[in-house]
C-alpha positions as CSV (number, residue, x, y, z in Angstrom):
1,X,-4.7,11.8,-16.4
2,X,-1.5,11.3,-16.1
3,X,0.4,7.9,-16.4
4,X,0.9,8.0,-12.4
5,X,-2.6,8.2,-11.4
6,X,-3.5,5.5,-14.4
7,X,-1.4,3.1,-12.5
8,X,-2.6,4.0,-9.1
9,X,-5.9,3.6,-10.3
10,X,-5.2,0.2,-11.4
11,X,-3.2,-0.1,-8.1
12,X,-6.6,0.2,-5.9
13,X,-8.4,-2.3,-8.8
14,X,-5.6,-5.0,-8.3
15,X,-6.2,-4.3,-4.8
16,X,-9.8,-4.7,-4.8
17,X,-10.2,-7.6,-6.9
18,X,-7.5,-9.2,-5.0
19,X,-9.1,-8.7,-1.7
20,X,-12.8,-10.4,-3.1
21,X,-10.9,-13.7,-3.7
22,X,-10.4,-16.6,-1.7
23,X,-6.9,-16.7,-0.3
24,X,-5.6,-19.7,1.8
25,X,-2.5,-18.1,2.9
26,X,-4.5,-14.9,4.0
27,X,-3.6,-12.5,1.4
28,X,-0.3,-12.4,2.6
29,X,1.6,-12.6,-1.1
30,X,-0.9,-10.5,-2.2
31,X,-0.1,-7.3,0.6
32,X,3.8,-8.1,-0.3
33,X,3.0,-7.4,-4.1
34,X,1.0,-4.6,-3.5
35,X,3.3,-2.4,-1.4
36,X,6.7,-3.5,-3.9
37,X,4.9,-2.3,-6.6
38,X,2.7,1.1,-4.0
39,X,5.9,2.1,-3.1
40,X,7.4,3.3,-6.8
41,X,4.1,4.5,-7.9
42,X,3.6,6.5,-4.8
43,X,7.0,8.1,-5.6
44,X,5.9,8.6,-9.6
45,X,3.2,10.1,-8.3
46,X,5.1,12.5,-6.1
47,X,7.8,13.2,-8.5
48,X,4.5,14.0,-10.8
49,X,2.0,16.0,-8.9
50,X,4.4,16.6,-5.6
51,X,3.9,15.7,-2.1
52,X,0.3,16.6,-0.9
53,X,-1.5,14.6,-3.8
54,X,1.0,11.7,-2.8
55,X,-0.1,11.8,0.7
56,X,-3.4,11.6,-0.6
57,X,-2.6,8.6,-2.4
58,X,-0.2,7.4,0.6
59,X,-3.8,7.3,2.9
60,X,-6.0,5.7,0.6
61,X,-3.0,2.8,0.2
62,X,-2.5,2.7,4.0
63,X,-6.3,2.3,4.5
64,X,-6.6,-0.8,1.8
65,X,-2.8,-2.3,3.1
66,X,-4.1,-1.9,6.9
67,X,-3.1,-5.1,8.7
68,X,0.3,-5.5,7.2
69,X,0.9,-2.1,9.2
70,X,-0.9,-2.8,12.3
71,X,1.6,-5.9,12.3
72,X,4.6,-3.7,11.8
73,X,3.6,-1.2,14.6
74,X,3.3,-4.2,16.6
75,X,6.7,-5.4,15.6
76,X,8.0,-2.3,16.1
77,X,6.6,-1.9,20.2
78,X,8.3,-5.0,20.5
79,X,11.3,-3.9,19.9
80,X,11.4,-0.6,21.7
81,X,9.7,-2.4,24.6
82,X,12.9,-4.7,24.9
83,X,15.7,-1.8,24.5
């Protein structure tokens, strides 16, 4: 197993452990940390294994970070509606 896939597995484990823990802030600091670390790991996976494997990894990450993406989509819809 390559270093990029090991980092990806550790990222998924950290995301799942963080989701289990109680949070008063609604897990937003965890989400931002996962986004900040996930993007470079995704680039590393793409570099070592190609774009198709990176897309599979990205789909897994999107399934974990679905709420920040929903808020981003709503924010973009509001910006487009104002234009």
